[in-house]
C-alpha positions as CSV (number, residue, x, y, z in Angstrom):
1,M,206.7,150.5,10.7
2,S,206.2,153.6,9.0
3,D,208.4,154.8,6.1
4,D,210.5,156.7,7.9
5,K,211.7,154.7,10.2
6,D,211.8,152.3,7.5
7,R,214.2,154.1,5.5
8,R,216.3,154.6,8.4
9,K,216.8,150.9,8.8
10,R,217.5,150.3,5.2
11,A,220.2,153.0,5.2
12,G,222.1,152.2,8.6
13,G,220.8,155.7,9.8
14,R,220.9,158.1,7.0
15,A,217.9,159.6,5.4
16,G,216.5,159.0,2.5
17,N,217.6,155.7,0.0
18,K,217.1,156.9,-3.3
19,T,219.9,155.4,-6.0
20,R,221.2,158.5,-8.0
21,A,224.1,157.5,-10.7
22,G,227.1,159.0,-9.4
23,T,226.8,158.4,-6.0
24,A,227.0,155.8,-3.0
25,T,223.3,156.4,-2.1
26,I,222.2,152.7,-2.9
27,D,219.4,150.5,-2.6
28,Q,220.4,148.1,0.6
29,M,218.5,145.7,2.1
30,P,217.1,146.4,4.9
31,W,218.1,145.3,8.5
32,R,217.3,141.8,9.2
33,I,218.7,138.6,11.1
34,P,219.1,136.1,8.5
35,V,218.3,132.8,8.9
36,N,220.1,129.7,7.2
37,P,217.7,127.5,5.2
38,D,220.2,124.9,4.1
39,R,221.4,121.9,5.5
40,P,224.8,122.1,6.6
41,T,227.6,120.3,4.6
42,E,228.9,117.2,6.9
43,P,232.2,115.8,5.3
44,L,232.4,113.3,8.3
45,D,230.1,110.3,9.2
46,M,229.7,109.7,12.8
47,D,232.5,107.6,13.2
48,G,234.7,110.6,12.0
49,V,233.0,113.0,14.2
50,M,233.6,110.6,17.6
51,A,237.1,110.2,16.3
52,I,237.7,114.0,16.8
53,H,235.6,114.1,19.6
54,K,238.1,111.4,21.1
55,G,241.3,112.8,20.0
56,A,240.1,116.3,21.3
57,M,238.8,114.5,24.9
58,R,242.4,112.7,24.9
59,I,244.3,115.9,24.5
60,L,242.5,117.2,27.4
61,R,242.8,114.4,29.9
62,D,246.3,113.2,29.1
63,I,248.5,116.5,27.8
64,G,246.3,119.6,29.3
65,I,246.3,123.0,28.7
66,E,248.5,125.5,29.8
67,F,246.1,128.2,32.0
68,L,248.1,131.2,32.8
69,N,246.1,132.8,35.0
70,P,246.4,131.6,39.0
71,E,242.8,132.4,39.6
72,A,241.8,130.0,36.8
73,L,244.0,127.7,38.0
74,E,242.5,127.7,41.8
75,I,238.8,127.5,39.9
76,M,239.7,124.5,37.8
77,R,241.4,123.0,40.8
78,K,237.9,123.1,43.1
79,A,236.4,122.0,40.1
80,G,238.2,118.5,40.5
81,C,240.4,118.9,37.3
82,K,244.7,117.8,37.6
83,I,246.7,120.6,38.6
84,E,250.5,120.5,37.6
85,G,252.0,124.0,37.9
86,T,250.2,125.7,35.1
87,N,249.1,122.4,33.7
88,V,245.0,121.7,33.7
89,R,244.0,118.3,32.7
90,M,240.5,117.1,32.9
91,D,238.1,114.1,31.7
92,E,235.8,113.8,29.2
93,D,232.7,113.7,32.1
94,F,233.4,116.6,33.3
95,V,234.0,118.8,30.2
96,M,230.9,117.4,28.8
97,E,229.0,118.2,31.7
98,M,230.1,122.1,31.7
99,V,229.3,121.9,27.8
100,R,225.8,120.7,28.7
101,R,225.2,123.9,30.6
102,A,226.1,126.2,28.0
103,P,223.0,127.5,26.0
104,A,222.2,127.1,22.1
105,Q,221.1,130.3,21.8
106,F,221.3,133.4,23.1
107,T,220.6,137.2,22.0
108,I,222.7,140.4,22.3
109,T,220.7,143.4,22.9
110,P,222.3,147.0,22.1
111,R,221.6,150.4,22.9
112,N,218.8,150.1,20.1
113,P,216.8,147.0,20.8
114,D,215.7,147.1,16.8
115,R,219.2,146.1,16.7
116,E,219.2,142.9,19.1
117,I,221.0,139.7,17.2
118,I,220.7,136.3,17.7
119,V,223.5,134.0,18.3
120,G,222.9,129.9,17.8
121,G,220.2,127.9,16.0
122,N,219.9,128.7,11.9
123,H,220.2,132.6,12.6
124,M,224.2,134.2,11.2
125,V,225.1,137.5,12.0
126,F,227.9,139.6,9.9
127,V,230.7,141.6,12.2
128,N,232.8,144.2,10.5
129,V,236.7,143.6,10.0
130,S,238.4,143.6,13.7
131,S,242.0,144.5,14.8
132,P,244.4,145.1,11.8
133,P,247.3,147.2,12.4
134,N,247.3,149.3,8.9
135,A,244.8,150.4,6.6
136,W,245.1,150.7,3.0
137,D,242.6,152.0,0.1
138,L,243.1,153.5,-3.2
139,E,244.3,157.1,-2.2
140,R,246.5,156.4,0.2
141,G,248.2,153.1,-0.2
142,K,249.0,151.3,3.2
143,R,249.7,152.7,6.2
144,S,249.7,152.3,10.0
145,G,245.9,152.9,11.5
146,D,245.1,156.2,13.2
147,F,241.8,157.2,14.9
148,A,240.3,159.2,11.5
149,T,240.5,155.8,9.5
150,F,238.8,154.2,12.4
151,Q,236.1,156.7,12.3
152,E,235.7,156.1,8.9
153,F,235.2,151.9,9.3
154,I,232.9,152.5,11.9
155,K,230.5,154.7,9.8
156,L,231.0,151.9,6.9
157,T,229.9,149.3,9.8
158,Q,226.6,151.3,10.8
159,Y,225.9,152.3,7.4
160,F,225.5,148.7,6.0
161,N,222.4,146.8,7.7
162,C,224.1,143.3,6.4
163,I,226.9,144.2,8.8
164,H,224.9,143.1,12.3
165,V,228.0,144.0,14.7
166,A,230.3,146.6,15.6
167,G,233.4,144.3,16.6
168,G,236.6,144.7,17.6
169,Y,238.7,147.9,16.6
170,P,238.5,147.7,12.6
171,V,241.7,149.4,12.7
172,E,244.2,149.6,15.4
173,P,244.5,154.0,16.0
174,I,248.1,153.7,17.1
175,D,248.1,157.7,17.2
176,I,246.3,157.1,20.6
177,H,247.9,155.6,23.6
178,P,247.1,152.2,24.8
179,A,246.3,153.5,27.8
180,I,243.0,155.6,26.9
181,R,242.6,153.8,23.6
182,H,239.7,151.5,24.7
183,L,238.0,154.6,26.2
184,D,238.0,156.7,22.7
185,C,237.6,154.1,20.7
186,L,234.3,152.9,22.3
187,Q,232.8,156.2,23.4
188,E,233.0,156.7,19.5
189,K,231.6,153.2,18.2
190,L,229.0,153.9,21.0
191,I,228.0,157.2,19.9
192,T,228.8,156.9,15.8
193,T,226.7,153.0,15.7
194,D,223.4,151.5,17.6
195,K,224.8,148.0,17.2
196,V,226.5,145.5,19.4
197,V,229.8,145.9,20.3
198,H,232.6,144.6,21.7
199,A,235.6,144.8,24.5
200,Y,238.8,143.3,24.1
201,S,239.9,141.1,26.9
202,L,243.5,142.6,27.7
203,G,243.3,143.8,31.3
204,K,240.8,144.0,34.0
205,E,240.6,148.0,33.3
206,R,239.7,147.5,29.9
207,V,237.0,145.1,30.3
208,E,235.5,146.9,33.3
209,D,235.6,149.9,31.3
210,V,233.6,148.6,28.2
211,M,230.8,147.0,30.6
212,E,230.5,150.4,32.1
213,M,230.3,152.3,28.9
214,V,228.0,149.9,27.1
215,R,225.8,150.3,30.4
216,L,226.0,154.0,30.5
217,A,225.2,154.3,26.6
218,G,222.6,152.1,27.3
219,G,220.8,154.0,29.9
220,L,220.8,150.7,32.3
221,T,221.0,149.9,35.5
222,H,223.4,147.8,36.8
223,E,220.6,144.9,37.6
224,E,219.3,145.5,33.9
225,F,222.7,145.3,32.2
226,N,223.4,141.8,34.1
227,A,219.8,140.4,33.2
228,K,220.8,140.0,29.7
229,P,223.8,140.0,27.2
230,R,224.2,143.6,25.8
231,M,227.9,143.0,24.7
232,Y,230.5,140.3,24.3
233,T,234.1,139.5,24.3
234,N,236.3,137.0,21.7
235,I,239.2,135.6,23.4
236,N,241.9,133.6,21.3
237,S,243.8,130.8,22.6
238,V,247.8,130.8,22.2
239,S,248.1,127.6,20.2
240,P,248.9,125.2,21.1
241,L,247.6,124.4,24.3
242,K,247.7,127.8,26.0
243,H,245.3,130.3,27.4
244,D,247.1,133.2,28.8
245,F,246.1,135.9,31.8
246,P,244.3,138.5,30.2
247,M,242.0,136.5,27.9
248,L,241.3,134.2,30.5
249,D,240.8,137.5,33.0
250,G,238.4,139.1,30.7
251,A,236.6,135.9,29.8
252,M,235.7,134.9,33.4
253,R,234.9,139.3,34.3
254,L,232.2,138.5,31.5
255,A,231.1,135.6,32.4
256,R,230.4,136.5,35.9
257,R,227.8,139.1,34.7
258,G,226.2,137.2,32.2
259,Q,228.0,139.2,29.1
260,P,228.9,136.4,26.1
261,V,232.3,135.1,25.6
262,I,233.5,133.8,22.2
263,V,236.8,131.3,22.9
264,T,238.4,131.3,19.5
265,P,241.4,129.1,19.4
266,F,243.9,130.4,16.0
267,T,245.7,127.2,15.0
268,L,247.2,127.3,11.7
269,A,248.1,123.6,10.9
270,G,251.7,123.1,9.8
271,A,252.8,125.8,12.4
272,M,250.3,126.0,15.4
273,A,248.9,122.7,15.0
274,P,249.0,119.3,13.1
275,V,250.0,119.3,9.5
276,T,246.2,117.1,8.9
277,M,242.9,119.0,9.5
278,S,241.9,116.5,11.7
279,G,244.8,117.0,14.0
280,A,244.3,120.7,13.7
281,V,240.6,120.5,14.4
282,A,241.2,118.3,17.3
283,L,243.6,120.4,18.8
284,S,241.1,123.4,18.3
285,L,238.4,122.1,20.0
286,A,240.4,120.9,23.1
287,E,241.6,124.8,23.5
288,G,238.0,126.1,23.2
289,L,236.6,123.2,25.3
290,S,239.0,123.9,27.8
291,A,237.9,127.6,28.2
292,I,234.4,126.9,28.2
293,A,234.3,124.2,30.9
294,L,235.8,126.7,32.9
295,L,233.3,129.7,32.2
296,Q,230.4,127.0,32.6
297,Y,232.1,126.0,36.3
298,I,232.1,129.9,37.0
299,N,228.2,130.7,35.9
300,P,226.5,127.9,34.9
301,G,224.5,128.5,31.7
302,C,226.2,131.8,30.8
303,P,226.3,132.7,26.9
304,V,229.3,131.2,25.3
305,A,230.4,130.2,21.6
306,I,233.0,128.2,20.1
307,G,235.1,129.8,17.4
308,T,237.2,128.0,14.3
309,F,240.1,129.6,13.2
310,T,241.8,126.9,11.7
311,S,243.8,127.2,8.7
312,N,247.0,126.3,7.1
313,V,250.2,127.6,6.2
314,D,252.0,128.0,2.5
315,M,254.9,125.2,3.6
316,K,257.2,127.3,1.4
317,S,257.0,130.8,3.3
318,G,255.2,129.4,6.3
319,A,252.8,132.8,5.5
320,P,249.1,131.9,6.5
321,A,247.0,130.9,4.2
322,F,243.1,131.8,4.1
323,G,240.2,130.8,2.1
324,T,242.0,127.3,1.0
325,P,240.3,124.2,0.3
326,E,241.7,123.0,4.1
327,Y,240.4,126.1,5.6
328,M,236.7,125.3,4.2
329,R,237.3,121.7,5.3
330,A,238.3,122.9,8.8
331,T,235.6,125.2,9.2
332,Q,232.9,122.1,8.0
333,M,234.3,120.0,10.2
334,T,234.2,122.1,13.4
335,G,230.6,123.1,12.3
336,Q,229.7,119.4,12.8
337,L,231.3,119.4,16.0
338,A,229.7,122.3,17.5
339,R,226.4,121.2,16.4
340,M,226.9,117.6,18.3
341,Y,228.0,119.6,21.5
342,K,225.1,122.2,20.9
343,L,227.0,125.7,20.9
344,P,226.6,128.4,18.3
345,L,229.7,128.8,16.2
346,R,232.0,131.4,15.2
347,S,234.0,131.5,12.0
348,S,235.5,133.8,9.6
349,G,235.2,135.9,6.2
350,V,239.4,136.0,5.6
351,C,241.8,135.9,2.9
352,A,245.2,136.3,2.2
353,A,245.6,138.7,-1.0
354,N,247.2,142.2,-0.1
355,V,244.8,144.2,-2.2
356,P,240.9,144.0,-3.2
357,D,241.3,141.6,-6.2
358,G,240.6,138.9,-8.0
359,Q,242.4,136.1,-5.1
360,A,240.8,138.6,-2.2
361,M,237.5,137.8,-3.5
362,W,238.0,133.9,-4.2
363,E,239.6,133.5,-0.7
364,T,237.0,135.6,0.7
365,S,234.0,134.3,-0.9
366,N,235.5,130.6,0.0
367,S,235.7,131.4,3.9
368,L,232.2,133.1,3.7
369,W,230.4,130.2,2.2
370,A,232.3,127.7,4.2
371,A,230.8,129.4,7.1
372,V,227.1,128.9,5.2
373,Q,228.3,125.1,5.1
374,S,228.8,125.1,8.3
375,Q,226.1,126.8,9.4
376,T,228.1,129.3,11.5
377,N,225.9,131.8,14.1
378,F,228.8,134.6,14.0
379,V,230.4,135.1,11.0
380,Y,234.0,137.5,12.4
381,H,236.0,140.1,9.8
382,A,232.9,139.9,7.3
383,A,233.7,142.5,5.3
384,G,237.2,144.7,5.0
385,W,239.6,142.0,5.6
386,L,242.8,141.6,4.2
387,E,246.9,140.6,4.4
388,G,245.7,137.7,6.8
389,G,244.4,140.5,8.8
390,L,247.3,142.8,8.3
391,I,245.1,145.1,6.7
392,A,241.7,146.7,6.4
393,S,240.6,148.4,3.8
394,P,237.4,150.2,2.7
395,E,236.9,149.2,-1.0
396,K,237.1,145.7,0.5
397,F,234.6,146.4,3.1
398,V,232.2,147.4,0.2
399,M,233.0,144.6,-1.9
400,D,232.7,142.2,0.5
401,C,228.8,143.9,1.7
402,E,228.1,142.7,-1.7
403,V,228.8,139.3,-1.2
404,L,226.9,139.5,2.1
405,Q,224.0,140.8,0.6
406,M,224.0,138.1,-2.0
407,I,224.2,135.6,0.6
408,Q,221.2,136.9,2.7
409,R,219.3,137.0,-0.8
410,Y,220.0,133.3,-1.4
411,F,218.6,132.7,1.8
412,E,215.4,134.1,1.2
413,T,212.4,131.7,0.6
414,A,211.7,133.6,-2.7
415,T,214.5,132.0,-4.5
416,F,212.9,128.5,-3.8
417,A,209.2,128.7,-3.6
418,T,207.4,125.9,-5.3
419,T,203.7,128.0,-4.9
420,E,201.4,127.5,-8.4
421,E,202.4,130.8,-9.0
422,D,205.8,130.1,-8.7
423,I,205.5,127.5,-10.8
424,A,203.9,129.8,-13.4
425,F,202.4,127.5,-15.3
426,D,199.7,129.9,-17.2
427,A,202.6,132.5,-17.7
428,I,204.2,129.5,-20.0
429,K,201.4,128.6,-21.4
430,E,200.6,132.3,-22.4
431,V,204.0,133.1,-23.7
432,G,204.1,129.3,-25.7
433,P,207.6,128.6,-27.6
434,S,207.8,131.9,-29.4
435,G,207.3,134.8,-27.6
436,H,209.5,136.0,-24.4
437,Y,208.7,136.7,-20.6
438,F,209.3,140.5,-20.7
439,G,205.9,141.6,-21.4
440,C,203.9,138.8,-19.8
441,Q,201.8,140.4,-16.6
442,H,203.5,137.6,-14.6
443,T,207.0,139.0,-15.3
444,Q,205.2,143.0,-14.7
445,D,203.8,141.8,-11.4
446,R,207.5,140.5,-9.7
447,Y,209.9,142.0,-11.9
448,T,210.6,144.7,-9.3
449,K,211.6,142.7,-6.2
450,A,212.6,138.9,-8.6
451,F,215.8,139.0,-8.5
452,Y,218.8,140.5,-6.3
453,A,219.8,144.3,-7.2
454,P,223.6,144.6,-6.8
455,I,225.2,147.4,-4.9
456,A,228.4,147.3,-6.5
457,S,228.7,145.3,-9.4
458,D,228.3,146.6,-13.2
459,W,226.4,144.2,-15.2
460,R,226.3,146.1,-18.3
461,N,228.3,144.3,-21.1
462,F,231.8,145.7,-21.9
463,E,230.7,148.3,-25.0
464,A,228.6,150.2,-22.4
465,W,230.7,149.6,-19.4
466,E,233.9,150.9,-21.6
467,L,232.0,153.8,-22.9
468,D,231.2,154.7,-18.8
469,G,234.9,155.1,-18.2
470,A,235.8,151.4,-17.7
471,V,236.0,151.7,-14.1
472,W,237.2,148.5,-12.1
473,T,235.1,147.2,-9.2
474,P,237.5,148.5,-6.6
475,E,237.1,151.9,-8.1
476,R,233.5,151.6,-7.9
477,A,233.8,150.4,-4.6
478,H,236.0,153.2,-3.6
479,R,233.3,155.9,-5.0
480,I,231.0,154.1,-3.0
481,Y,232.9,154.5,0.7
482,K,233.8,158.0,-0.3
483,S,229.8,158.9,-0.8
484,I,229.2,157.4,2.2
485,L,231.5,159.3,4.2
486,N,230.1,162.5,2.9
487,E,226.3,161.5,3.4
488,F,226.5,159.5,6.7
489,E,224.3,160.5,9.8
490,A,225.0,159.0,13.4
491,P,222.0,157.1,14.6
492,P,219.9,159.0,17.4
493,M,220.9,159.0,20.8
494,D,219.5,159.8,23.9
495,V,221.3,162.9,24.9
496,G,221.2,161.9,28.8
497,H,222.9,158.6,28.0
498,K,225.5,160.6,25.5
499,E,226.3,163.0,28.7
500,A,226.6,160.4,31.3
501,L,228.9,158.2,28.6
502,M,231.4,161.5,27.9
503,D,231.5,162.0,31.6
504,F,232.8,158.5,32.1
505,V,235.5,158.6,29.5
506,A,236.5,162.0,30.7
507,R,237.0,161.2,34.1
508,R,238.6,157.6,33.3
509,K,240.9,159.7,30.8
510,A,242.0,162.2,33.6
511,E,242.7,159.4,35.7
512,G,245.0,157.8,33.5
513,G,243.5,154.9,32.0
514,A,244.2,151.1,31.6
515,P,248.0,150.5,32.8
516,T,250.8,150.0,30.1
517,D,254.4,148.8,29.6
518,F,254.2,152.5,27.3
C-alpha cells in the first residue's frame, strides 16, 4: 500500500494525519474489519438454550405472528403455514428448514470496494447512530433534526475509520419534505461517504429508489448489482407479535435482489414483552425468525441477520432503559441462540442518558461490551446515540469512537501475544530489581506502538490538566468534532457515476418522489 493511500485510509479520506495540539487532526487507527478473538459469554447452559428455543417455536406454532401484508400472507400460505386472517402460524420443522437456508456469513461491497465489510463469523462492524429525530451539541443544545446537521453526522461517519457502515439517517432532516427526503439523504450519503449504506423499508418507492441510487453510484449494471450484496435494510417488528406492511414489503424487495435484510424486533421487557428476560428473548426470536422464514422461502440463501433490541423499561416511569444488566444478559442470551441457528447477529450501542455525561458512557460501554461478549457481528448505533434514540450528539459520537477504538485495540493479538520476545526474559534480567524499563532497548524498540493511543481521553495528572484549561471530556470532543468538519474532504468519486446519480435524483424529485400522507 502506498503512503498516500495509507494516509487516506487512516484519515477517512482526508489528506494528512499529523497530531497537532488544539486541532482534531487525530492519529486514529487505520480502517480494518475487527475480528473478535474471545470466546463468547454464555449465561445459559444447553438446557436453557433449548428452553428458549422451544418457547419461541411454541409461540410460532400456537400463537402465531400477525403479518399485515397481503402478499406476505399469500406466500406463507403457499409455504404451508396456517393462515387465519392476518395471523400466521408455522411449525418448528418449517422454521428450521428455512433458517438452515440462510448463509452464516456474507459480505457487502459499497462503491469503494476497499470499504467492503464482512458480516458473520467472528467479524464485528460498527454502524453510526441512526434515526433520532433530534440533535444536541454543546453550542446549540437540543433541537429538531435538519439537513445541515444530517450532513455534519455523515462527515463524522466517513471520517472515523472505526465506523464501518453509514446506516440510517443519523438525524432525521425534517426540513426536507418526506416525499423526497430519501433522495436528498441518500445522494448526500453516497457522495460524502464511500461506505456501505442502508435503505429504510418505508414503501416501494423509497426502497426501489435507494437500490437504484446505490447501483448508479457504483457504476454497476443491474446484473452486477443483483450478483452480490451492495447495501442493506433493517426491519423492526411491531412488538408484540406483528410485522407491518411497509417493513415486510421492503424486506421482500431486497431479498428478491439478493440484498441483505437484518430483522430486529424491538422488545422492551415489561412493556412490549414479558418482564422476564427469557420470555422477552423468546418473543423476540419468534418475531425475528418468522420474517427470516418468509425471506428464505422467497429466495433461498438470501443474506439475512437476526437482531436483538431486547431491554427493559423503568417500571416507575415506563421509559425505556438501555445498557442495563438485563440488556446485557438479553444480548448474550440472544447471541447463544443466533450461534445455534448459524445466523449473523445484530445488537446496538445504546443508552438512556440525555447528554454525553457519565451515565451516557457507562450505559453505552455496557451495551458495546455486551456486543463483544455476545459475538455480535453488526453493531447499530455504535456512536452518537442519546435519550433512548431520540437524540444524536456529535460530542457523544467522538466519545463513542474512543471506546470503539479501544475495543479494536483489545482485539489485536499484540495485546496477548506470548512469544519469547513478549515474555521479555532478557529485558527483565537487564533491568533487574532496581532499574526501570523506560530506557532499556526492549522498550525503545516497541514504545511507539506498545499501547493504545487515545483520541479524546486526557491522561495527564490533575495539575497539568488544570493548567491547560481544565477541559472536560465533552468539551474536548466538541473541539474535535468542529475541527473534523473544518478539515473534512469527501472521498473521491467517479465523475460519470456522480452525474448519473444526481440526474436520477433530479428526475425522481421532479416526479414527486414517494407518496406520503403529508
